[in-house]
LODO-385344 format. One record per residue (C-alpha): residue number from 1; residue in one letter; chain; x, y, z. Coordinates in pm, 1 decimal, always signed. Each point is the difference from the previous one (the first is absolute). Layout:
   fipa   miro   vogu         xx         yy         zz
    NUM      A      A          X          Y          Z
...
This chain:
   fipa   miro   vogu         xx         yy         zz
      1      M      A    +2975.1    -3925.0    -2304.9
      2      N      A      +79.6     -128.6     +347.6
      3      G      A      +49.6     -354.9     +119.8
      4      L      A     +234.5     -294.8      +17.4
      5      M      A      +91.7     -238.4     -278.6
      6      F      A      +60.8     -285.6     +245.0
      7      P      A     -195.8      +75.8     +317.9
      8      S      A      +38.8     -356.7     +126.6
      9      V      A     +368.3      +75.7      +68.6
     10      L      A     -108.2     +214.9     +296.4
     11      V      A      -60.8     -319.6     +195.6
     12      L      A     +377.3       +6.3      +55.7
     13      L      A      -56.5     +290.3     +242.3
     14      L      A     -100.3     -270.5     +247.5
     15      L      A     +370.9      -78.7      +22.4
     16      L      A      +74.9     +331.6     +175.3
     17      P      A      -83.5     -125.7     +352.7
     18      F      A     +245.7     -283.9      -57.2
     19      V      A     +265.1     +257.1      -89.3
     20      A      A      -56.8     +165.6     +338.8
     21      I      A      +15.8     -334.7     +180.1
     22      F      A     +326.3      -80.9     -178.5
     23      F      A     +163.5     +325.8     +110.4
     24      V      A     -111.4      -36.5     +363.7
     25      W      A     +131.7     -356.8       -0.9
     26      R      A     +329.8     +114.6     -152.1
     27      W      A      +43.5     +274.3     +261.7
     28      R      A      -52.3     -246.9     +281.8
     29      V      A     +241.4     -252.7     -146.3
     30      R      A     +264.6     +269.6      -41.9
     31      A      A      -48.9     +119.5     +358.5
     32      A      A      +26.9     -352.5     +137.1
     33      L      A     +320.3      -62.2     -196.5
     34      L      A     +144.2     +332.7     +114.7
     35      Y      A      -57.4      -70.5     +369.2
     36      S      A     +157.2     -343.0      -35.2
     37      L      A     +325.0     +139.5     -135.5
     38      G      A     +149.8     +210.6     +286.2
     39      D      A      -19.2     +196.7     +324.7
     40      A      A     -352.5     +105.0      +85.7
     41      E      A      +96.0     +356.8     +113.7
     42      Q      A     +196.2      +74.7     -318.2
     43      L      A     -274.7     -146.6     -216.5
     44      A      A     -260.1     +204.4     +187.5
     45      G      A     +190.3     +314.8      -99.5
     46      L      A       -7.9     -103.8     -362.5
     47      V      A     -365.9      -90.2      +13.3
     48      N      A      -78.7     +342.7     +146.1
     49      T      A     +126.5     +156.4     -324.4
     50      I      A     -275.3     -172.4     -198.8
     51      R      A     -292.4     +228.9      -80.7
     52      Y      A     -311.1     -214.6      -16.9
     53      S      A     -191.8     +285.3     -160.1
     54      R      A     +235.0      -30.3     -294.5
     55      R      A      -65.9     -370.9      -18.4
     56      V      A     -368.9      +80.6      -27.1
     57      V      A      +74.7     +249.8     -276.9
     58      K      A     +213.8     -257.7     -183.7
     59      L      A     -280.7     -254.2      +32.1
     60      A      A     -245.1     +255.9     -137.5
     61      L      A     +232.5      +61.5     -293.6
     62      W      A       +4.9     -374.9      -73.7
     63      F      A     -379.8       +3.8       +7.4
     64      V      A       -4.4     +287.7     -246.9
     65      A      A     +255.6     -170.0     -229.1
     66      V      A     -179.0     -334.5      -10.3
     67      G      A     -346.1     +157.3      -28.4
     68      A      A     +109.4     +230.8     -281.9
     69      L      A     +157.4     -291.9     -186.0
     70      I      A     -324.4     -199.0      +27.7
     71      F      A     -197.1     +296.2     -136.0
     72      A      A     +248.5      +23.7     -286.9
     73      L      A      -62.4     -368.3      -82.8
     74      S      A     -375.1      +66.4      -15.0
     75      R      A      +70.0     +243.3     -290.5
     76      P      A     -199.0     +304.6     +115.6
     77      L      A     -162.2     +221.7     -263.1
     78      W      A     -123.3     +353.6      +19.9
     79      G      A      -51.5     +257.0     -266.5
     80      F      A      -13.5      -94.2     -367.3
     81      E      A     +173.7      +65.3     -327.4
     82      A      A     -126.4      -18.7     -357.9
     83      A      A     +160.7     -259.9     -225.4
     84      I      A      -53.7      -77.4     -368.1
     85      I      A      -33.7     -375.9      -54.0
     86      E      A      +84.0     -110.8     -352.3
     87      T      A     -110.5     -332.0     -149.5
     88      R      A     +223.4     -137.9     -273.1
     89      G      A      -52.6     -299.3     -225.7
     90      I      A     -151.7      -98.2     -333.2
     91      S      A     -359.3       -0.6     -121.8
     92      V      A     -126.5     -337.8     -121.8
     93      M      A     -335.1      -66.4     -165.5
     94      V      A      -77.7     -371.8      -27.2
     95      V      A     -231.4      -74.9     -291.5
     96      L      A     -177.3     -331.7      +60.0
     97      D      A     -198.0     -196.4     -257.1
     98      V      A     -330.5     -128.2     +142.6
     99      S      A     -155.9     -122.4     -325.6
    100      A      A     -175.0     -337.6       -6.6
    101      S      A     +303.4     -169.1     -157.8
    102      M      A     +187.6      +62.1     +325.2
    103      D      A     -215.2     -272.4     +157.2
    104      A      A     +176.2     -260.5     -213.7
    105      Q      A     +173.0     -261.7     +212.6
    106      D      A     +305.1      -82.7     -208.0
    107      V      A     +196.2     +133.0     +299.6
    108      N      A      -85.3      -81.7     +358.6
    109      P      A     -249.5      +93.5     +138.5
    110      S      A      -95.6     +232.9     -287.7
    111      R      A     +156.1     +276.9     -202.9
    112      L      A     -168.1     +271.3     +203.4
    113      E      A      +86.1     -150.6     +337.6
    114      Q      A     +362.4      -44.1     -103.0
    115      A      A       +0.7     +359.9     -124.4
    116      K      A     -142.6     +117.2     +333.8
    117      F      A     +271.8     -191.8     +186.8
    118      A      A     +259.0     +178.6     -211.8
    119      V      A     -155.7     +344.3      +49.0
    120      R      A      -23.5      -60.4     +374.2
    121      D      A     +371.8      -82.7       +5.0
    122      L      A      +66.3     +317.5     -199.1
    123      F      A     -191.8     +212.0     +250.2
    124      T      A     +192.7     -153.8     +288.9
    125      A      A     +340.1      +38.2     -164.9
    126      L      A      -68.3     +356.7     -114.9
    127      A      A     -149.5     +119.3     +328.8
    128      G      A      +90.9     +361.8      +68.3
    129      N      A      -47.8     +100.1     -363.2
    130      E      A     -322.9     +127.5     -153.6
    131      L      A     -214.9     -287.0     -126.4
    132      G      A     -319.4       +3.5     -203.6
    133      L      A     -216.9     -259.6     -173.1
    134      V      A     -183.8       +9.2     -333.3
    135      L      A     -239.0     -282.7      -90.6
    136      F      A     -100.6      -68.6     -356.6
    137      A      A     -200.7     -235.9     -216.7
    138      G      A     -230.3     +159.5     -262.2
    139      Q      A      +54.9     +329.9     +179.1
    140      A      A     +254.4     +135.8     +246.3
    141      I      A      -41.5     +163.7     +340.2
    142      I      A     +235.9     +121.2     +268.4
    143      Q      A      -81.7     -234.9     +287.0
    144      F      A     +196.6     +216.6     +242.1
    145      P      A     +222.8     +302.7      -66.0
    146      L      A     +364.8      +31.1      +93.9
    147      T      A      +51.9      -49.9     +371.6
    148      T      A     +272.2      -96.5     +244.6
    149      D      A     -252.6     -194.4     +209.2
    150      T      A     +101.6     -355.3      -91.2
    151      G      A     -260.4     -152.7     +231.3
    152      A      A     -285.9     +176.6     -178.7
    153      A      A     +144.6      -98.8     -337.2
    154      E      A       +5.8     -368.1      +95.5
    155      S      A     -358.6      +19.4     +130.6
    156      F      A     -121.1     +126.5     -337.6
    157      L      A     +203.7     -266.2     -178.7
    158      N      A     -150.8     -283.4     +204.2
    159      A      A     -349.1      +90.6     -124.8
    160      V      A      +94.1       -8.0     -369.8
    161      S      A     -158.4     -263.9     -224.3
    162      T      A      -96.7      -39.2     -365.2
    163      R      A     -346.4     +118.4     +108.5
    164      S      A     +147.8     +338.1      +93.7
    165      M      A      -77.7     +107.1     -359.2
    166      T      A     -334.8      -50.2     -169.8
    167      R      A     +129.9      +82.0     -346.9
    168      Q      A     +230.9     -268.9     -135.9
    169      G      A     +295.5      +37.5     -236.0
    170      T      A     +367.6      +92.8      +35.3
    171      V      A      +49.6     +374.5      -55.0
    172      I      A     +369.8      +25.6      +78.9
    173      D      A      +24.9     +343.8     -162.0
    174      A      A     -278.2     +145.2     +217.6
    175      A      A     +159.5     -157.1     +307.8
    176      I      A     +337.1     +160.7      -75.2
    177      R      A     -162.6     +340.3      -57.0
    178      S      A     -192.7      -29.7     +328.4
    179      A      A     +325.7      -76.4     +180.1
    180      V      A     +168.1     +301.0     -163.4
    181      R      A     -284.4     +222.4     +120.1
    182      G      A      +52.8     -138.9     +349.0
    183      F      A     +343.8     +162.0      +28.4
    184      E      A      +18.0     +349.9     +135.2
    185      A      A      +97.0     +249.5     -267.9
    186      G      A     +331.5     +174.9      +56.4
    187      R      A     +128.9     -256.8     +248.3
    188      S      A     +379.2      -28.8      -18.5
    189      G      A      +23.2     -358.9     +124.9
    190      T      A      +30.6     -313.6     -211.7
    191      Q      A     -332.3     -130.6     -131.5
    192      V      A      -51.9     -365.0      -90.0
    193      I      A     -286.7     -209.4     -135.3
    194      I      A       +2.2     -374.9      +66.0
    195      L      A     -237.4     -180.3     -236.5
    196      V      A     -119.1     -342.8     +119.0
    197      S      A     -202.6     -178.9     -267.8
    198      D      A      -34.5     -301.0     -226.2
    199      G      A      -17.5     +241.0     -295.6
    200      E      A     -274.1     -212.4     -153.9
    201      D      A     -253.6     +143.5     -248.2
    202      F      A     +122.4     +356.0      +48.5
    203      E      A     -190.2     +291.2     -148.3
    204      G      A     +103.6     +348.8     -108.6
    205      D      A     +358.4     +109.7      -57.9
    206      P      A     +217.2      -81.2     +304.8
    207      L      A     +322.0      +94.3     -183.6
    208      R      A     -119.1     +354.3      -53.0
    209      A      A      -95.1      +23.9     +367.2
    210      A      A     +348.8     -124.9      +89.7
    211      D      A     +152.8     +271.7     -219.7
    212      E      A     -209.7     +263.9     +175.7
    213      A      A     +113.8     -125.9     +340.0
    214      R      A     +363.2       +6.5     -108.9
    215      E      A      -37.4     +360.3     -120.3
    216      Q      A      -98.0      +93.6     +354.7
    217      G      A     +304.3     -172.3     +146.9
    218      I      A     -193.1     -304.6     +122.7
    219      T      A     +160.3     -345.0      -26.1
    220      I      A     -217.0     -309.2      -47.0
    221      Y      A      +90.5     -347.5     +124.5
    222      A      A     -215.4     -307.4      -57.5
    223      L      A      -65.0     -337.7     +156.4
    224      G      A     -163.2     -255.3     -228.5
    225      V      A     -242.5     -234.7     +176.4
    226      G      A      -92.4     -344.2     -132.6
    227      G      A     +143.0     -321.1     -132.6
    228      T      A     +205.6      -10.3     -316.7
    229      G      A     -174.1     -305.2     -146.5
    230      E      A     -294.5      -36.1     -236.8
    231      G      A     -231.7     +202.8     +220.1
    232      A      A     -256.3      -67.9     +269.6
    233      P      A     -380.5       +5.3      +18.9
    234      I      A     -172.7     +294.5     +167.8
    235      P      A     -225.6     -107.1     +288.0
    236      V      A     -357.2     +128.6      +33.3
    237      Y      A     -120.5      +32.1     +357.0
    238      D      A     -349.9      -28.4     +144.3
    239      A      A     -152.3     +225.7     +265.9
    240      N      A     +170.6     -204.1     +275.2
    241      G      A     +345.2      +46.7     -149.6
    242      Q      A      +21.9     -358.3     -123.1
    243      I      A     +117.5      -92.6     -351.2
    244      A      A     -312.9      -62.5     -209.0
    245      G      A     +177.9      -57.6     -329.4
    246      Y      A     +246.7     +157.1     -242.4
    247      K      A      -28.1     +268.7     -263.1
    248      S      A      -57.5     -105.9     -359.8
    249      E      A      +76.6     +157.7     -334.3
    250      A      A     -279.8     +112.0     -231.6
    251      D      A      +28.3     -333.1     -183.8
    252      G      A      -53.7     -190.7     +323.8
    253      N      A     +359.2     -111.2      +46.6
    254      L      A     +171.4      +48.0     +334.0
    255      A      A     +163.8     +343.1      +26.3
    256      L      A     +364.5      -11.0      +98.7
    257      S      A     +184.5     +297.5     +145.1
    258      R      A     +371.9      +42.5      -75.0
    259      L      A     +260.2     +225.1     +157.1
    260      N      A      +91.0     +267.3     -256.5
    261      E      A     +357.4      +84.8      +89.3
    262      V      A      +66.5     +178.4     -327.9
    263      V      A     -224.6     +297.8      +68.7
    264      L      A     +130.3      +37.0     +356.3
    265      Q      A     +360.1       -7.9     -122.4
    266      Q      A      -77.3     +262.4     -264.0
    267      V      A     -160.5     +229.3     +256.4
    268      V      A     +299.5       -2.5     +235.4
    269      E      A     +247.3      +41.9     -285.8
    270      R      A     -181.9     +315.9     -106.9
    271      A      A       -5.2     +132.8     +359.3
    272      G      A     +358.6      -80.8      +96.3
    273      G      A      -76.7     -283.0     +242.2
    274      R      A      +35.3     -377.9      +12.7
    275      Y      A     -227.7     -301.9      -16.9
    276      W      A       -0.3     -311.9     +218.7
    277      H      A     -213.2     -310.1      -13.7
    278      L      A     -154.7      -31.7     +345.4
    279      D      A     +120.8     -320.6     +162.2
    280      G      A     -141.1     -160.5     +309.9
    281      G      A     +335.3       +8.1     +178.3
    282      G      A      +12.0     +378.2      +24.9
    283      D      A     +331.2      +47.2     -183.3
    284      S      A     -153.7     +233.9     -257.0
    285      V      A     -153.9     +217.5     +270.9
    286      R      A     +327.6      +21.4     +190.3
    287      T      A     +185.8      +97.1     -317.1
    288      L      A     -261.3     +264.4      -77.5
    289      V      A      +16.5     +141.5     +353.7
    290      N      A     +379.7      +19.7      -17.0
    291      E      A      -12.6     +183.4     -331.9
    292      V      A     -265.7     +244.7     +118.5
    293      G      A     +184.5      +47.0     +329.2
    294      D      A     +311.5     +110.0     -190.2
    295      L      A     -188.3     +287.9     -162.0
    296      E      A      +69.6     +348.6     +127.5
    297      D      A     -249.6     +109.6     +261.5
    298      G      A     -145.6     +347.8      +22.1
    299      L      A     -197.7     +223.4     +231.2
    300      L      A     -347.2     -147.2      +45.0
    301      G      A     -123.4     +268.8     +233.2
    302      S      A      +73.1     +206.4     +306.9
    303      Q      A     -195.6     +115.7     +300.2
    304      A      A      +57.4     +222.5     +298.4
    305      E      A       +9.6     -176.3     +333.8
    306      R      A      +17.5     +136.6     +354.4
    307      R      A     +258.2     -181.1     +207.9
    308      G      A      +57.4      +24.5     +370.9
    309      I      A     +341.4     +131.7     +100.2
    310      E      A     +198.0     -244.6     +211.6
    311      R      A     +148.8     +152.4     +316.0
    312      F      A     +190.5     -297.4     +141.6
    313      G      A     +326.4     +191.8      -36.6
    314      I      A     -102.9     +240.8     +275.5
    315      F      A      -42.1     -285.5     +246.8
    316      V      A     +326.8     -166.1     -106.3
    317      A      A     +180.4     +329.5      +62.6
    318      L      A     -172.7      +38.6     +337.4
    319      S      A     +103.4     -354.3      +97.1
    320      L      A     +364.4      +64.8      -94.2
    321      L      A       +0.4     +330.8     +188.0
    322      A      A     -139.7     -162.0     +315.7
    323      L      A     +258.8     -279.7      -16.0
    324      S      A     +282.6     +250.3      -50.9
    325      V      A     -103.9     +209.6     +301.7
    326      E      A      -42.1     -314.2     +209.5
    327      M      A     +353.8     -113.3      -84.3
    328      L      A     +153.7     +342.0      +78.5
    329      L      A     -187.2      +58.1     +325.1
    330      P      A     +205.8     -134.8     +294.6
    331      E      A     -163.7     -171.7     +295.1
    332      T      A     +252.1     +131.5     +253.8
    333      T      A     +123.0     +334.4     +131.7
    334      F      A     +356.4       +5.2     +134.2
    335      N      A      +43.5     +244.8     +287.2
    336      E      A     +331.5     +120.9     +139.6
    337      V      A      +97.9     -180.4     +315.7
    338      V      A      +99.6     +257.0     +271.6
């Protein structure tokens, strides 16, 4: 691998002619001062001891020193070496509820949009770690597997809506099991599931799924989304995305969706984590990020990489050598006077 890390530095080579002009100017100034100091015949004898060929050599040495130093600054590379690049961090699977109840607007602008804001903040704060996303309603799917590409993760997140799932419901247990399957078996690093849901109308046995995750060394944290009041109606949207009405119970009464904090708290207690009610101010997310950030990281992966070998040291040594010779080389030769 040959080349320069900073080739633009070579523009400094244009300074070399000015170095030559400076030395010629300095020689002339010194000569003029010398002739102004004493007898012309005596000074002529001294001047005759100056070897102008040596001045040329000294100037050449300055050229070499300055040029070599400029090349050193450009960080030349040639040859290569193999290096093992290790990535360390934690593996985080975010499990996001996209059931119809997440459209409820008891928090602004809706439960799902507030949840997406929180997950986006999580992705940003945990950048550099492995991040994955599981979506669930009446079924669960891995929206994207574990990745360190935060930009791609956010792109997938932006497209999420309650219409991402055709089958409705809240299968928290299936979502947890999907997240567990998303972790690479045998990985030594810390593995975390962050459940973001309103916990409403859950199906299956989420506590058993939490136990299974804990047995595999996986910790579950949860963010509860929704107001803590009497509940909120669930909007029904038309083909244009406008609210056409609200869901009703079988008896015709308006259906109200309530945040079920109890089930979320039970899940995290069984899996060794903590629960927070998601607030609009972001305090719960910051607390969660701090707690996850304190967990011990592990080896996420390693890969071999070819790196160019920097050779700037050769040019620095050459510059110092040229300057040393220039300083030791005299301009004059003193002959015996007969």
